[in-house]
Legacy VTK file of the C-alpha trace (Angstrom):
# vtk DataFile Version 3.0
C-alpha trace
ASCII
DATASET POLYDATA
POINTS 648 float
-31.773 -22.760 19.361
-33.185 -21.357 16.123
-33.144 -17.860 17.586
-29.568 -18.327 18.824
-28.422 -19.425 15.368
-30.237 -16.462 13.848
-28.643 -14.016 16.304
-25.152 -15.436 15.697
-25.596 -15.010 11.949
-26.955 -11.454 12.264
-24.288 -10.257 14.741
-21.406 -11.802 12.776
-22.670 -10.093 9.625
-22.780 -6.734 11.406
-19.273 -7.328 12.808
-17.976 -8.043 9.283
-19.560 -4.846 7.957
-18.131 -2.802 10.825
-14.589 -4.161 11.250
-13.679 -5.451 7.786
-15.669 -3.218 5.438
-15.695 -0.212 7.795
-19.347 0.153 6.809
-21.554 -0.095 9.923
-25.139 -1.116 9.158
-26.535 -0.883 12.680
-26.198 1.477 15.642
-24.142 0.515 18.705
-27.326 0.502 20.780
-29.050 -1.942 18.419
-25.943 -4.143 18.303
-25.781 -4.219 22.117
-29.423 -5.278 22.265
-28.813 -8.248 19.930
-25.620 -9.242 21.755
-27.328 -9.064 25.180
-30.184 -11.220 23.907
-27.723 -13.834 22.637
-25.774 -13.845 25.912
-28.990 -14.308 27.896
-30.040 -17.277 25.750
-26.574 -18.833 26.108
-26.776 -18.504 29.883
-30.246 -20.062 29.939
-29.406 -22.983 27.639
-25.791 -23.464 28.806
-24.940 -23.762 25.080
-22.498 -21.584 23.152
-22.389 -22.177 19.409
-18.837 -22.533 18.033
-19.182 -19.439 15.833
-20.888 -17.307 18.479
-19.404 -13.791 18.800
-19.323 -14.311 22.576
-16.382 -16.678 21.937
-14.284 -13.578 21.196
-14.212 -12.518 24.848
-11.189 -14.668 25.786
-11.833 -15.235 29.489
-9.392 -18.047 30.233
-5.742 -17.274 30.983
-3.503 -19.952 29.476
-0.755 -21.634 31.497
1.638 -21.783 28.579
1.721 -22.052 24.797
1.267 -25.522 23.311
3.187 -26.518 20.206
1.311 -26.109 16.953
2.135 -28.357 13.984
1.374 -26.670 10.687
-0.631 -28.653 8.146
1.686 -27.278 5.457
5.036 -25.557 6.100
5.086 -21.783 6.552
8.078 -20.539 4.606
9.783 -17.201 5.022
10.543 -15.076 1.950
13.771 -14.427 0.145
14.521 -10.697 0.011
16.181 -8.193 -2.318
16.737 -4.454 -1.946
17.715 -3.475 -5.493
15.438 -3.413 -8.535
18.164 -5.038 -10.654
18.140 -8.073 -8.347
14.342 -8.244 -8.459
14.383 -8.049 -12.259
16.934 -10.877 -12.458
14.680 -13.096 -10.313
11.655 -12.063 -12.396
13.403 -13.016 -15.648
14.733 -16.285 -14.192
11.181 -17.382 -13.331
9.918 -16.333 -16.763
12.710 -18.342 -18.392
11.309 -21.456 -16.693
7.621 -20.572 -17.142
6.988 -18.932 -20.500
3.410 -17.783 -19.792
4.095 -16.744 -16.178
2.371 -13.777 -14.580
3.101 -12.228 -11.198
1.126 -10.567 -8.404
2.119 -7.714 -6.120
1.096 -7.223 -2.493
2.266 -5.330 0.580
4.924 -6.867 2.802
3.154 -6.380 6.111
5.280 -5.633 9.151
3.654 -7.747 11.872
3.434 -11.363 13.000
2.590 -14.144 10.542
-0.326 -16.406 11.501
-1.855 -19.546 9.954
-5.501 -20.434 10.728
-7.139 -23.805 10.052
-10.872 -24.083 9.246
-12.907 -27.270 8.875
-16.626 -27.670 8.200
-16.842 -23.879 8.076
-15.524 -23.361 11.628
-12.273 -21.983 13.005
-10.456 -24.982 14.502
-6.974 -23.755 15.382
-4.327 -21.123 14.771
-0.560 -20.954 15.119
2.417 -18.629 14.786
5.034 -19.305 12.121
7.664 -20.615 14.568
10.286 -22.523 12.580
7.866 -23.077 9.713
6.991 -26.614 10.810
6.144 -26.053 14.483
4.773 -22.829 15.946
2.851 -21.764 19.039
-0.853 -22.524 19.450
-2.573 -19.134 19.653
-6.129 -20.276 18.909
-7.617 -18.605 21.995
-5.876 -15.326 21.217
-6.829 -15.312 17.537
-10.491 -15.879 18.379
-10.569 -12.499 20.160
-9.458 -10.590 17.045
-12.312 -8.699 15.465
-11.349 -9.243 11.806
-11.033 -13.030 12.171
-14.272 -14.882 11.285
-15.145 -17.759 13.626
-17.089 -19.366 10.796
-16.895 -19.087 7.011
-19.168 -20.156 4.126
-16.620 -22.677 2.799
-17.281 -26.072 4.421
-14.158 -27.973 3.388
-10.668 -27.929 4.924
-8.616 -24.788 4.409
-5.557 -23.102 5.931
-5.324 -19.344 5.427
-2.363 -17.139 6.240
-2.303 -13.517 7.321
-0.339 -10.910 9.215
-1.350 -9.804 12.676
-0.967 -6.029 12.887
-1.907 -3.165 15.150
-3.161 -0.176 13.192
-1.244 3.029 13.877
-4.473 4.781 14.859
-5.183 2.033 17.410
-1.633 2.304 18.780
-2.108 6.040 19.251
-5.453 5.487 21.030
-3.958 2.801 23.274
-0.972 4.931 24.311
-3.143 8.027 24.872
-4.989 6.201 27.672
-1.893 6.079 29.875
-0.793 2.940 31.694
1.212 0.459 29.632
3.149 2.127 26.831
3.599 0.270 23.532
6.814 1.212 21.704
5.675 0.518 18.167
2.906 -1.187 16.221
4.940 -4.281 15.333
5.961 -5.057 18.906
2.437 -4.245 20.098
0.931 -6.794 17.707
3.470 -9.501 18.509
3.223 -8.900 22.250
-0.555 -8.885 22.145
-0.879 -12.071 20.113
1.795 -13.996 22.008
0.256 -13.227 25.388
-1.045 -15.975 27.649
-4.014 -13.825 28.640
-6.393 -13.528 25.647
-7.971 -10.479 27.291
-4.699 -8.617 26.669
-4.914 -9.618 23.007
-8.467 -8.331 22.815
-7.621 -5.045 24.569
-5.173 -4.063 21.831
-7.782 -4.087 19.038
-5.506 -6.051 16.706
-6.342 -7.054 13.145
-5.240 -9.869 10.877
-4.854 -8.968 7.211
-5.155 -12.099 5.043
-3.191 -12.694 1.840
-2.732 -16.418 1.199
-4.540 -19.774 1.014
-1.832 -22.228 2.080
-3.933 -25.368 1.821
-7.406 -26.221 0.524
-9.111 -29.495 -0.340
-10.102 -28.204 -3.775
-8.222 -26.571 -6.635
-7.292 -22.878 -6.653
-5.413 -22.046 -9.824
-3.807 -18.706 -9.028
-2.975 -16.059 -6.469
-5.805 -13.960 -7.898
-8.243 -16.811 -7.191
-6.827 -17.109 -3.671
-7.696 -13.486 -3.038
-11.208 -13.952 -4.410
-11.655 -16.939 -2.098
-10.530 -14.851 0.886
-12.957 -12.060 0.018
-15.878 -14.416 -0.602
-15.314 -15.992 2.807
-15.218 -12.586 4.507
-11.554 -12.477 5.459
-9.981 -9.039 5.888
-8.162 -8.133 2.643
-6.831 -4.584 2.174
-5.210 -4.601 -1.272
-6.614 -5.768 -4.604
-3.838 -7.641 -6.403
-3.537 -7.843 -10.169
-1.412 -9.849 -12.594
1.760 -8.475 -14.237
3.721 -9.840 -17.187
5.906 -6.763 -17.709
8.643 -5.948 -15.189
8.645 -2.184 -15.824
4.949 -2.006 -14.984
5.553 -4.068 -11.833
8.481 -1.854 -10.809
6.397 1.293 -11.330
3.687 0.009 -8.957
6.261 -1.038 -6.323
7.653 2.494 -6.438
4.112 3.847 -5.963
3.693 1.679 -2.862
7.003 2.947 -1.492
6.032 6.593 -2.105
2.556 6.285 -0.554
3.224 3.849 2.310
3.146 6.641 4.895
-0.560 7.161 4.070
-1.411 3.653 5.299
-2.805 3.034 8.792
-0.483 0.069 9.302
3.198 -0.669 8.855
4.679 -2.251 5.756
8.385 -2.706 5.101
8.304 -3.745 1.465
6.369 -5.428 -1.314
5.861 -9.123 -2.118
5.946 -10.480 -5.669
4.591 -14.005 -6.323
4.233 -16.245 -9.319
0.504 -16.039 -9.955
-0.133 -19.529 -11.423
-0.106 -22.124 -8.620
0.372 -25.085 -10.997
3.906 -23.902 -11.787
4.999 -23.268 -8.219
6.022 -26.855 -7.484
8.093 -26.869 -10.685
9.964 -23.738 -9.583
10.409 -25.321 -6.149
11.702 -24.347 -2.707
14.908 -23.968 -0.771
15.056 -25.101 2.877
13.880 -21.634 3.985
11.771 -20.063 1.246
9.856 -20.652 -2.006
11.761 -19.822 -5.196
8.507 -18.595 -6.794
8.136 -15.577 -4.459
10.344 -12.632 -3.623
10.145 -9.763 -1.138
11.401 -6.330 -2.133
12.515 -4.500 1.015
12.083 -0.734 1.309
14.506 1.550 3.069
13.905 1.377 6.821
11.661 3.984 8.491
12.677 2.782 11.958
16.183 2.293 13.330
18.077 1.978 16.600
20.634 4.572 17.632
22.187 6.111 20.755
20.535 8.945 22.695
23.398 11.341 23.472
21.544 14.147 25.242
18.194 15.929 25.654
17.637 19.603 24.874
14.560 21.438 26.165
12.825 23.880 23.825
10.124 26.488 24.482
7.157 26.914 22.123
4.832 29.898 21.530
2.382 28.656 24.209
5.159 28.242 26.788
5.122 24.452 26.501
8.522 22.876 27.190
9.373 20.120 24.721
12.304 17.696 25.080
14.284 16.995 21.903
16.585 13.982 21.855
20.083 14.522 20.448
21.025 11.332 18.631
24.146 9.660 17.362
23.660 10.454 13.627
21.917 7.663 11.739
20.591 7.225 8.190
16.815 6.878 8.190
14.349 7.060 5.277
16.842 8.804 3.023
18.055 11.407 5.534
20.660 11.737 8.260
18.795 12.023 11.544
20.417 13.836 14.488
17.366 14.888 16.524
14.029 13.328 17.506
11.101 14.440 19.632
10.155 13.016 23.018
6.863 14.989 23.446
7.069 15.720 27.206
8.668 14.562 30.462
5.960 11.977 31.188
6.661 10.564 27.726
10.309 10.117 28.748
9.280 8.209 31.877
6.744 6.098 30.025
9.224 5.156 27.305
11.895 4.447 29.924
14.651 6.142 27.916
17.867 7.514 29.376
21.007 9.331 28.225
23.540 7.017 26.519
20.911 4.295 26.010
19.986 2.891 22.589
16.517 3.896 21.442
14.070 3.067 18.657
13.568 5.990 16.269
10.882 6.277 13.580
10.521 8.782 10.758
7.374 8.979 8.667
5.532 11.497 6.491
8.619 13.735 6.341
7.959 14.990 9.882
10.483 15.259 12.685
11.494 11.759 13.817
10.121 10.403 17.071
11.831 8.329 19.761
9.560 5.329 20.280
11.157 3.721 23.314
14.147 2.041 24.886
16.021 -0.584 22.883
18.906 -1.266 25.264
20.625 0.381 28.223
24.412 0.660 28.483
26.754 0.851 31.464
26.982 4.607 30.907
23.198 5.188 30.815
21.854 7.748 33.259
18.496 9.343 34.085
17.100 12.348 32.220
16.446 15.029 34.849
13.157 16.901 34.912
13.897 20.629 34.399
12.765 23.107 37.064
13.438 26.350 35.184
12.801 27.615 31.657
15.888 27.017 29.465
15.317 30.409 27.817
14.326 32.908 30.527
15.046 30.884 33.703
11.483 31.315 35.030
10.171 28.555 37.284
8.213 25.947 35.324
4.712 24.748 36.135
3.360 21.282 35.350
-0.081 21.175 33.701
-1.185 17.622 32.980
1.720 15.773 31.350
3.417 18.988 30.167
5.718 21.596 31.678
5.081 25.285 30.947
6.959 28.552 31.222
4.400 31.113 32.417
6.551 34.131 31.497
4.394 34.627 28.397
5.420 38.168 27.500
9.018 38.084 28.763
10.373 34.803 27.386
12.316 35.415 24.164
11.669 31.987 22.591
7.929 32.255 23.209
7.790 35.738 21.728
9.749 34.789 18.574
7.721 31.612 18.087
4.426 33.456 18.603
5.254 36.174 16.052
6.557 33.583 13.571
3.313 31.597 13.925
1.209 34.745 13.412
3.085 35.567 10.191
3.094 31.997 8.824
1.376 31.026 5.579
-1.358 29.076 7.399
-2.086 32.103 9.622
-1.802 35.733 8.393
0.501 34.801 5.497
2.923 37.726 5.828
5.400 37.210 3.006
9.049 37.761 3.982
8.596 37.251 7.733
10.318 33.988 8.714
11.646 32.742 12.059
15.117 34.013 11.182
13.669 37.425 10.289
11.637 37.607 13.505
14.764 36.817 15.516
16.526 39.787 13.901
13.474 41.998 14.474
13.430 41.035 18.164
17.142 41.681 18.698
17.622 44.813 16.563
14.173 46.460 16.414
12.676 45.416 19.772
9.730 43.665 18.096
8.220 41.831 21.080
4.591 41.535 20.029
2.596 40.725 16.902
1.279 44.305 17.090
4.837 45.633 16.601
4.891 44.183 13.057
2.447 46.905 12.021
4.757 49.677 13.318
7.713 48.687 11.111
9.026 51.190 8.573
11.284 50.984 5.539
14.091 52.475 7.611
13.619 49.819 10.327
13.845 46.935 7.864
16.881 48.382 6.067
18.900 47.767 9.252
18.286 44.017 9.057
20.788 41.664 7.446
19.820 40.618 3.923
17.125 43.264 3.506
17.498 45.245 0.273
14.901 47.448 -1.409
12.929 44.655 -3.072
12.753 42.484 0.040
11.829 45.491 2.176
8.989 46.411 -0.210
7.733 42.808 -0.314
7.766 42.538 3.478
5.927 45.829 3.989
3.381 44.796 1.323
2.941 41.448 3.070
2.280 43.203 6.397
-0.219 45.571 4.754
-1.996 42.765 2.878
-2.404 40.809 6.116
-4.714 43.509 7.468
-7.666 41.915 5.696
-8.349 38.350 6.802
-11.052 35.812 7.518
-12.253 35.194 11.061
-10.909 31.611 10.973
-7.431 32.786 9.928
-7.380 35.418 12.666
-8.434 32.941 15.366
-5.683 30.550 14.294
-3.093 33.339 14.004
-3.470 34.766 17.521
-2.393 31.371 18.860
-5.003 30.193 21.347
-3.499 27.084 22.916
-4.619 23.809 21.261
-6.712 25.653 18.659
-5.534 24.413 15.286
-6.796 25.316 11.823
-9.823 23.025 11.951
-10.942 24.189 15.404
-10.468 27.803 14.312
-12.794 27.177 11.355
-15.332 25.462 13.612
-15.270 28.444 15.975
-15.708 30.887 13.082
-18.648 28.908 11.697
-20.296 28.768 15.123
-19.827 32.339 16.391
-19.727 34.284 13.080
-17.788 37.249 14.511
-14.981 37.996 16.965
-17.166 39.622 19.645
-19.378 36.547 19.875
-16.317 34.343 20.293
-14.751 36.580 22.951
-17.981 36.459 24.961
-18.634 32.735 24.430
-19.210 30.657 27.554
-17.745 27.272 28.363
-21.151 25.690 27.616
-21.310 27.439 24.223
-17.883 26.067 23.333
-18.362 22.532 24.598
-21.441 22.237 22.374
-19.180 22.327 19.290
-18.246 18.909 17.953
-14.535 18.132 18.502
-14.157 20.865 21.156
-13.565 18.999 24.405
-13.546 20.285 28.000
-9.804 21.124 28.030
-9.885 23.145 24.801
-13.091 24.911 25.865
-11.464 25.962 29.153
-8.335 27.194 27.345
-10.404 29.336 24.959
-12.370 30.874 27.843
-9.151 31.575 29.783
-7.467 33.090 26.720
-10.186 35.698 26.259
-10.343 36.395 29.998
-6.673 37.444 29.912
-6.417 41.239 29.799
-3.106 41.191 27.885
-4.627 39.065 25.122
-7.653 41.354 24.793
-5.389 44.430 24.673
-3.335 42.832 21.861
-6.522 42.115 19.881
-7.746 45.710 20.385
-4.348 47.045 19.279
-4.441 44.906 16.129
-7.882 46.261 15.269
-6.613 49.806 15.869
-3.751 49.105 13.437
-6.328 48.509 10.709
-6.917 44.748 10.852
-10.255 44.062 9.156
-11.770 40.698 10.011
-14.290 39.352 7.538
-17.165 38.033 9.623
-18.315 34.502 8.936
-21.711 34.557 7.245
-23.767 31.963 5.495
-22.567 33.509 2.224
-19.019 32.362 3.038
-20.152 28.768 2.707
-22.393 29.094 -0.298
-24.588 26.342 -1.628
-22.029 24.425 -3.670
-21.306 20.812 -4.549
-18.831 20.298 -1.674
-20.812 21.898 1.154
-21.438 19.535 4.112
-19.644 16.650 2.376
-16.945 14.508 3.985
-14.007 14.304 1.585
-10.761 12.320 1.460
-7.815 13.220 -0.808
-5.551 10.545 -2.257
-2.764 10.480 -4.827
-0.889 13.380 -6.434
-2.822 16.224 -8.074
-1.341 18.264 -10.915
-3.088 21.580 -10.240
-3.110 21.732 -6.448
-0.902 21.005 -3.492
-2.809 18.942 -0.947
-2.791 21.698 1.729
-3.986 24.235 -0.818
-6.885 22.072 -2.003
-7.815 21.207 1.581
-8.096 24.916 2.397
-10.278 25.541 -0.676
-12.615 22.671 0.193
-12.874 23.783 3.810
-13.904 27.280 2.743
-16.653 25.642 0.697
-18.034 23.947 3.789
-16.523 20.497 3.280
-15.105 18.284 6.024
-11.723 16.956 4.841
-10.551 13.790 6.615
-7.619 11.414 6.155
-9.266 7.975 6.103
-11.996 6.439 3.957
-15.046 5.018 5.722
-18.749 4.483 5.115
-19.253 8.108 6.203
-17.050 9.423 3.368
-19.042 11.173 0.620
-16.282 11.752 -1.949
-12.727 10.571 -2.599
-10.771 13.023 -4.769
-8.221 10.964 -6.647
-4.945 12.061 -8.191
-2.134 10.039 -9.754
-0.533 7.124 -7.880
-3.551 6.607 -5.621
-3.191 3.691 -3.205
-5.298 1.782 -0.712
-7.727 4.665 -0.129
-8.960 4.346 -3.711
-9.360 0.582 -3.310
-11.290 1.041 -0.087
-13.513 3.694 -1.664
-14.439 1.296 -4.451
-15.137 -1.504 -1.984
-17.484 0.803 -0.045
-19.061 2.274 -3.205
-17.893 5.766 -2.230
-18.047 8.304 -5.068
-14.620 8.886 -6.669
-13.887 12.004 -8.710
-10.727 12.720 -10.672
-8.947 16.001 -11.282
-10.753 17.041 -14.480
-14.133 16.682 -12.767
-12.769 18.403 -9.644
-11.722 21.445 -11.698
-15.126 21.582 -13.376
-16.954 21.459 -10.041
-14.703 24.076 -8.434
-15.091 26.441 -11.388
-18.832 25.899 -11.379
LINES 1 649
648 0 1 2 3 4 5 6 7 8 9 10 11 12 13 14 15 16 17 18 19 20 21 22 23 24 25 26 27 28 29 30 31 32 33 34 35 36 37 38 39 40 41 42 43 44 45 46 47 48 49 50 51 52 53 54 55 56 57 58 59 60 61 62 63 64 65 66 67 68 69 70 71 72 73 74 75 76 77 78 79 80 81 82 83 84 85 86 87 88 89 90 91 92 93 94 95 96 97 98 99 100 101 102 103 104 105 106 107 108 109 110 111 112 113 114 115 116 117 118 119 120 121 122 123 124 125 126 127 128 129 130 131 132 133 134 135 136 137 138 139 140 141 142 143 144 145 146 147 148 149 150 151 152 153 154 155 156 157 158 159 160 161 162 163 164 165 166 167 168 169 170 171 172 173 174 175 176 177 178 179 180 181 182 183 184 185 186 187 188 189 190 191 192 193 194 195 196 197 198 199 200 201 202 203 204 205 206 207 208 209 210 211 212 213 214 215 216 217 218 219 220 221 222 223 224 225 226 227 228 229 230 231 232 233 234 235 236 237 238 239 240 241 242 243 244 245 246 247 248 249 250 251 252 253 254 255 256 257 258 259 260 261 262 263 264 265 266 267 268 269 270 271 272 273 274 275 276 277 278 279 280 281 282 283 284 285 286 287 288 289 290 291 292 293 294 295 296 297 298 299 300 301 302 303 304 305 306 307 308 309 310 311 312 313 314 315 316 317 318 319 320 321 322 323 324 325 326 327 328 329 330 331 332 333 334 335 336 337 338 339 340 341 342 343 344 345 346 347 348 349 350 351 352 353 354 355 356 357 358 359 360 361 362 363 364 365 366 367 368 369 370 371 372 373 374 375 376 377 378 379 380 381 382 383 384 385 386 387 388 389 390 391 392 393 394 395 396 397 398 399 400 401 402 403 404 405 406 407 408 409 410 411 412 413 414 415 416 417 418 419 420 421 422 423 424 425 426 427 428 429 430 431 432 433 434 435 436 437 438 439 440 441 442 443 444 445 446 447 448 449 450 451 452 453 454 455 456 457 458 459 460 461 462 463 464 465 466 467 468 469 470 471 472 473 474 475 476 477 478 479 480 481 482 483 484 485 486 487 488 489 490 491 492 493 494 495 496 497 498 499 500 501 502 503 504 505 506 507 508 509 510 511 512 513 514 515 516 517 518 519 520 521 522 523 524 525 526 527 528 529 530 531 532 533 534 535 536 537 538 539 540 541 542 543 544 545 546 547 548 549 550 551 552 553 554 555 556 557 558 559 560 561 562 563 564 565 566 567 568 569 570 571 572 573 574 575 576 577 578 579 580 581 582 583 584 585 586 587 588 589 590 591 592 593 594 595 596 597 598 599 600 601 602 603 604 605 606 607 608 609 610 611 612 613 614 615 616 617 618 619 620 621 622 623 624 625 626 627 628 629 630 631 632 633 634 635 636 637 638 639 640 641 642 643 644 645 646 647
C-alpha cells in the first residue's frame, strides 16, 4: 500500500508537469514503467486508490446522464459588444464600490463545468445545465488529463472551468480519418457529453480553470482565487491582474482581440469581473447573471452561410482543390464569398452539399475554411467528384485523398502557378513578376517554363500591359539578381511537391550541395527529422524525372549560381541550434523576415512555447506565450537585446 501511494503521487506529479506545465520531467518509457508497476499492484491487491491515475481510463459506458445539483448556482454572463457599454457598466460598479478593482480573463469558447472536491479528492462534476441542475459528467471529467483527481486542499471546494479541445488536438484527431469533428467547440461538448467515457478520453480534451465558486474558507478576491487554483495544480492559462482604470483595461482587451488567433484554443471574448469578493453580494445578481461581471464579445470568427457552388482549381503540383462559393457573409471584419474545402474526401467527410448551410471559420487572415454541414435544405444536392482537369481537360488521377492533373507541362494553370511560385519573395524573389504578370507572359510571350524567364528581353516586356521603362528595368534587374541564390531557396523555388521552406532548409543543411541532393536515396532522406516516407518518395521521384533534371540543367546554363551550404553558413552565433518562439509585434522586423534571419543562423523557429523552447523573442502586445514562457522559466529577450545579439 505504501508503494502504491508513492507511485500515485509520483505519476500524478509527472502528469501535472507534462499536461499542465508542458514541462515533461521523465521519459515516456520511464512513465510507462511506473504506470505498469502501479497497475500490477492494483490487480494483485484488488484496490484502486481514489486519486490513482488508472481511474482516468473510463472503462464503463453509462446508460444515461443523471441529474447533477450544483452546490452553488452557475450563472451565465451578461454580454456587451461595444466599449461604450462596457465603460458604462464599469463606471456603474465603481459608483457603488469606491475602491473597486477589476480583473480581465479570456472568454473561453467551450463547455462550462463545475467540479466538487472534498477531503482533497474529486467527488463529482456537472455541466452548467440551467444553472441549478446540470448533467452528472463525473466519469467523463475523470478521464481529462488536466483535471487533478486529488488536490492539496483538504476542505470543500467547487471550482469552475471551461472544457475545450485545443486546435492542435482537433487537427491531429481529424488527420487520423474516421469520425470528423467540425470545430473545437462542438468537439469538446460532444466529447464531454458522451455516455462512453472512452470517447471523452480519445479526444484529448482539457479543462481550463478560472473560478472558485465555493470554498469553506475565505478567499478575498479574484486574484486570490487564481492563486488558489495554481497552488492546487489546476490548469490556468492566463495570469490575471487588477485594473482600476478603464482605458488600461480597454487597451488590454484590444490586445487580446488582436492576438487571439495565436492561441491554441478558441475564445470569443473577454470577461471582466469585480475583483473584491466581499462587494459582490452588494452588487447582486439578476435571475440569469451576476451584476458584478461582464463579458465583452469579439466579432465572430465563425458563421453559418449557404454553399452556392464548388469551383475546382489547379495548383502548381497538379493538385485539384475545391473552393466553396458562398452566399456573401460578414466574418472577422471582411465580406467572405469563398472558402476552401481541401479535397474531395474532405467534402465527403464534412458531409456538405450544394445549397446546404455550412459552418465557415476565418482565422489568422488566411482564406476561410468550410468546417462542416450546419443544415441541409430541400434544394441541397451532392457535389460531384470531377473526372477531368477543369483547366486542360486531362483525366484526373487520385493519389491518397487528393485528385491530380498529370499534364504537368501542358496545363496552363499549373504552368502559371509554378512560375509565380518560383518568382515569389519566399523563393527566388524576382521583383516585378506577379501572378498577373506571369499570365500575360504565358499568353503573349509563350513563357511556359521557369527557364523562359531568363530569355526575356526589354522588347518582350514592353509588349505587356502596364510595363513602362522603369518597370521593365526593375523586372529585368530582378531576374538578373535572382541568378545568385542559396541552396535552400533554390530547392524551395523549383517546387518539389510537399517541400516547404523548412524542409528545403533541412535538405540544404543535410546535403550541402545540389548534386548530393539529386543523388540522395530514400534512406538518406528518411533519416532527416520531419521528412516522412511520403515526402522522401516525392523527392526521389522528382529528381528521377528527366524533365525536371533538364529544367535544372537549363537554369544552371542560364547562369544560376547556387551557394552551397557549408558550415560557415551557420556560423557559431548566439542563436545556432536554439529553439525560438516569436510573440508580440516587433518594431524593426516583420515576423517572416526575422524568422528567415534566425533560420539562416541555425535556429529552429516554432510557434508554441514548451519546455524545449530555449528563447522567446518578445515584442509589444505579447500574450499567452509570454506568460507560458515565464511559468516555464524560458529565457525571454526583448527587441533591444535582439538587435544587439544580431549585430554581434
